[in-house]
C-alpha positions in Angstrom: 0.0 0.0 0.0 1.4 3.4 -1.0 2.4 5.9 1.7 -0.5 8.0 2.9 -3.1 5.6 1.6 -3.5 3.6 4.8 -7.3 4.4 5.0 -7.0 4.6 8.8 -7.7 8.3 9.4 -5.4 10.6 11.2 -4.7 9.4 14.8 -4.0 12.6 16.7 -1.8 12.6 19.8 -0.9 15.7 21.9 2.7 15.7 23.0 1.7 17.4 26.3 -0.4 14.3 27.3 1.3 11.2 26.1 -0.9 8.9 28.3 -4.1 10.0 26.6 -5.5 7.6 23.9 -5.2 8.5 20.2 -8.1 10.4 18.7 -9.8 10.0 15.3 -12.1 12.4 13.6 -15.6 11.2 13.0 -19.0 12.6 11.9 -20.9 13.6 15.1 -24.5 14.3 15.7 -26.7 17.5 15.5 -30.1 18.1 17.0 -32.0 21.2 16.3 -34.0 23.2 18.8 -36.3 26.2 18.4 -34.4 29.5 18.0 -33.7 31.3 21.3 -32.6 34.8 22.2 -30.4 33.4 24.9 -26.7 33.1 24.2 -25.4 29.5 24.0 -23.3 28.3 26.9 -19.5 28.0 26.4 -18.6 24.6 25.0 -15.6 22.6 23.9 -16.1 23.4 20.3 -15.0 25.6 17.4 -17.0 27.2 14.7 -16.1 30.3 12.7 -19.0 30.6 10.2 -22.1 28.7 9.2 -20.3 26.9 6.3 -17.8 25.1 8.6 -18.6 22.0 10.7 -18.6 22.3 14.5 -15.5 20.6 16.0 -15.6 19.1 19.5 -13.1 17.3 21.7 -14.0 15.0 24.6 -12.3 17.0 27.3 -11.0 20.6 28.0 -7.4 19.5 28.2 -7.5 18.7 24.5 -9.2 22.0 23.4 -6.0 23.2 21.7 -6.3 20.4 19.2 -9.4 22.1 17.7 -7.4 25.3 17.1 -4.4 23.4 15.7 -6.6 21.4 13.4 -8.3 24.5 12.1 -4.9 26.1 11.3 -3.8 22.9 9.6 -6.9 22.9 7.4 -6.3 26.5 6.4 -2.6 25.9 5.6 -3.6 22.8 3.6 -6.1 24.7 1.5 -3.6 27.5 0.9 -1.0 24.9 -0.2 -3.4 23.2 -2.5 -4.4 26.6 -4.1 -0.8 27.2 -5.4 0.8 24.5 -7.7 4.3 25.7 -7.0 3.9 25.5 -3.2 2.2 22.1 -3.5 5.1 20.8 -5.6 7.7 22.0 -3.1 5.7 20.7 -0.2 5.5 17.3 -1.9 9.2 17.2 -2.3 9.8 18.2 1.3 7.4 15.6 2.7 9.0 12.9 0.6 12.5 13.9 1.8 11.6 13.7 5.5 9.2 10.8 5.1 5.9 12.5 6.0 3.9 10.6 3.3 1.8 8.5 5.7 1.1 11.3 8.1 0.1 13.7 5.3 -2.1 11.1 3.7 -4.0 10.6 6.9 -4.4 14.3 7.5 -5.7 14.8 4.0 -8.3 12.1 4.8 -9.4 14.3 7.8 -9.6 17.3 5.5 -11.7 15.4 3.1 -14.1 14.5 5.9 -14.1 18.1 7.1 -14.9 19.5 3.6 -17.5 16.7 3.1 -15.7 15.2 0.2 -17.2 11.8 1.0 -16.4 10.2 -2.3 -12.7 10.7 -1.5 -13.2 9.5 2.0 -15.0 6.4 0.9 -12.5 5.4 -1.8 -9.6 5.9 0.6 -11.2 3.8 3.4 -12.0 0.8 1.1 -8.3 0.0 1.1 -7.8 0.2 4.9 -5.6 -2.4 6.5 -6.8 -2.3 10.1 -10.3 -3.8 9.9 -11.6 -2.4 13.3 -10.4 1.1 12.6 -11.6 1.1 9.0 -15.0 -0.2 10.1 -15.3 2.7 12.6 -14.4 5.2 9.9 -16.8 3.6 7.5 -19.6 3.8 10.1 -18.9 7.5 10.4 -18.8 7.9 6.6 -22.1 6.1 6.1 -23.6 8.1 8.9 -22.6 11.3 7.0 -24.0 9.8 3.8 -27.2 8.8 5.6 -26.9 5.2 4.5 -28.4 3.6 7.6 -28.1 0.0 6.6 -24.4 0.2 5.7 -23.8 2.3 8.8 -25.3 -0.4 11.0 -23.4 -3.1 9.3 -20.1 -1.2 10.0 -21.3 -0.6 13.6 -21.7 -4.4 14.3 -18.3 -5.0 12.8 -16.7 -2.5 15.2 -18.6 -4.0 18.2 -17.3 -7.4 17.4 -13.7 -6.1 17.6 -13.9 -3.8 20.6 -11.2 -5.7 22.4 -8.7 -4.4 19.8 -9.2 -0.8 21.1 -7.4 0.3 24.2 -9.3 -0.5 27.4 -11.3 1.9 29.5 -12.0 5.5 28.5 -14.8 8.0 29.4 -18.2 8.8 28.1 -18.5 12.1 26.2 -21.2 14.6 26.9 -20.8 16.3 23.5 -21.2 13.6 20.9 -24.5 15.4 20.1 -24.6 19.1 19.7 -28.0 20.8 20.2 -28.2 23.9 18.1 -31.0 26.4 17.4 -32.8 25.9 14.1 -31.2 28.2 11.5 -33.4 31.0 10.2 -32.0 30.3 6.7 -30.8 27.1 5.3 -27.0 26.7 5.5 -25.1 26.6 2.1 -24.4 22.8 2.5 -28.1 22.1 3.3 -27.4 21.1 6.9 -25.4 21.8 9.9 -22.5 19.4 10.6 -20.6 18.4 13.7 -17.2 16.6 13.7 -15.9 15.0 16.9 -12.4 13.9 17.9 -13.2 10.4 19.2 -10.7 8.6 21.6 -9.7 5.2 20.3 -10.7 3.6 23.6 -13.3 0.9 24.2 -15.9 2.9 26.0 -15.9 6.0 23.8 -16.0 3.8 20.7 -18.9 1.8 22.1 -20.7 5.1 23.0 -20.2 6.3 19.4 -21.5 3.0 17.9 -24.4 3.0 20.3 -25.3 6.5 19.3 -25.2 5.7 15.6 -27.6 2.8 16.2 -29.8 4.8 18.6 -30.3 7.6 16.1 -31.1 5.2 13.3 -33.8 3.5 15.4 -35.1 6.8 16.6 -35.7 7.9 13.0 -37.1 4.6 12.0 -39.8 4.8 14.7 -41.3 7.9 13.0 -42.1 5.7 9.9 -43.3 2.6 11.7 -46.7 1.1 10.8 -46.8 -2.2 12.7 -47.6 -2.0 16.5 -45.4 -5.1 17.0 -42.4 -3.4 15.4 -43.2 -0.2 17.3 -42.9 -1.9 20.6 -39.7 -3.6 19.5 -38.1 -0.3 18.4 -39.2 1.5 21.6 -37.7 -1.4 23.7 -34.4 -1.2 21.7 -34.2 2.6 22.3 -34.7 2.1 26.0 -31.9 -0.5 26.2 -29.5 1.7 24.2 -30.4 4.9 26.2 -28.9 3.3 29.4 -25.3 3.7 28.3 -25.1 7.4 28.7 -28.2 8.0 30.8 -29.8 10.4 31.5 -29.0 12.1 28.1 -32.1 10.6 26.5 -34.5 10.9 29.5 -36.9 13.2 27.6 -37.3 10.7 24.7 -37.8 7.8 27.1 -40.4 9.8 29.0 -42.3 10.4 25.7 -42.1 6.7 24.8 -43.7 5.8 28.2 -46.4 8.3 27.5 -47.0 6.6 24.2 -47.3 3.3 26.0 -49.9 4.7 28.4 -51.9 6.1 25.5 -52.1 2.8 23.6 -52.5 0.7 26.7 -50.0 -2.1 26.0 -46.3 -2.8 25.6 -44.7 -6.1 24.5 -40.9 -6.5 24.6 -39.5 -9.9 25.5 -36.0 -8.5 25.9 -37.0 -6.2 28.8 -36.1 -8.7 31.5 -32.7 -9.3 29.9 -31.4 -5.8 29.3 -33.3 -3.1 31.1 -31.6 -2.3 34.4 -31.7 1.5 34.6 -33.5 2.5 37.9 -35.3 5.5 36.4 -36.8 3.4 33.6 -37.7 0.7 35.9 -39.5 3.1 38.3 -41.5 4.5 35.3 -42.7 0.9 34.5 -43.5 0.2 38.1 -45.6 3.3 38.2 -47.4 2.3 35.0 -47.9 -1.2 36.4 -49.5 0.0 39.7 -51.5 3.0 38.5 -55.1 2.7 39.4 -56.7 4.7 36.7 -56.5 1.9 34.1 -54.8 -1.3 33.2 -51.9 -1.5 30.8 -51.0 -4.8 29.2 -47.3 -5.6 29.6 -45.4 -8.5 28.1 -41.8 -8.0 29.4 -40.3 -11.4 29.2 -40.7 -14.7 27.4 -43.4 -16.8 29.1 -42.4 -19.6 31.4 -43.9 -23.1 31.0 -46.2 -22.3 34.0 -47.4 -19.1 32.4 -48.0 -20.9 29.1 -50.1 -23.5 30.9 -52.1 -20.8 32.7 -52.2 -18.7 29.5 -50.9 -15.7 31.5 -48.0 -13.5 30.6 -46.5 -10.7 32.7 -49.4 -8.3 32.4 -51.7 -6.1 34.3 -54.7 -6.5 32.0 -58.0 -7.6 33.5 -56.8 -6.9 37.1 -55.1 -10.3 37.3 -53.6 -10.2 40.8 -51.2 -13.0 40.0 -50.1 -11.3 36.8 -49.5 -8.1 38.6 -47.3 -9.9 41.1 -45.4 -11.4 38.2 -44.8 -8.0 36.8 -43.6 -6.5 40.1 -41.3 -9.5 40.6 -39.8 -9.0 37.2 -39.1 -5.3 37.8 -37.7 -6.1 41.3 -35.3 -8.6 39.7 -34.2 -5.9 37.3 -33.6 -3.4 40.1 -31.4 -5.9 41.8 -29.2 -5.9 38.6 -28.9 -2.1 38.5 -25.2 -2.3 39.5 -24.2 -4.4 36.5 -21.6 -2.8 34.2 -23.8 -1.2 31.6 -21.2 -1.2 28.9 -20.9 -5.0 29.1 -24.7 -5.3 29.0 -24.9 -3.1 25.9 -22.1 -5.1 24.2 -24.0 -8.3 24.9 -27.2 -6.7 23.6 -25.5 -5.6 20.3 -23.9 -8.9 19.7 -26.7 -11.3 20.8 -29.6 -9.4 19.4 -28.1 -8.2 16.1 -30.7 -9.9 14.0 -33.5 -8.0 15.7 -31.6 -4.7 15.5 -31.3 -4.7 11.7 -33.7 -2.2 10.2 
């Protein structure tokens, strides 16, 4: 493979913090809120005008990386605008063996400028499967190709052990911005994030890619069976960086109350977040009406009695079954949530495919 064509993306490392994991630039997430007169709070991001993507880093100690990357992009564009400078730069980089580093940085610039054809073609020749799959997931997310994005996500999850252990969850994978009064020149607002190549941040990014795909799919669902399944999947995935998605889960519970039923056999396997369990306990014991719940696969005894975990028809035994199910889940609330999510993504992959 020729120098600079590794297809791995530029792995950024600050010399001032050699113990920090490497970073890779990925397509982040943007949610729009109604315009507000209030000034936005300070954040770990950079944006100079409406045509440029927002850049974020996972922590304040890396904030200088945003400025350095912005300077690098400007110098790169300046070099590319002058054939003589570009020729001299090429000769210089060859003499001091910068080919691979320059090739990776140019891949980041292609992502920054949304030259996705260039990004895609470069990544197809990637040598490191796990890193290439992560970048492909980011690329397909930018291209809004959900099926290929999810396929790449599952590939990354299967190789999580290849990333450095540990890491921290980020609170800025998704940027909430006021809706623009006029459409941006590119047709949408973009957000790029420097993602640490550690197990937990990579899992969080993959989970967020899948979560957003399912959240969009639920808007177009027609089958009530599939609706319950998607709502259940969203509840499971929301637990990793809870309570970021509390408002959405609250709205899903309101939807359950409105339709009077909820069937999700995986509930007893993967829902352990106390706040979600409390909401279901409230719905199960509310006196103003019964809601039919099916939260686990029926046992042989339940099949014989034709009873599932439900509160319909004021079945006292069924109510007790439901309460017992939720109590068992509460007892598991201290389980490592990242391991639970990995198990969910690997074991239930067939159900998660849109």
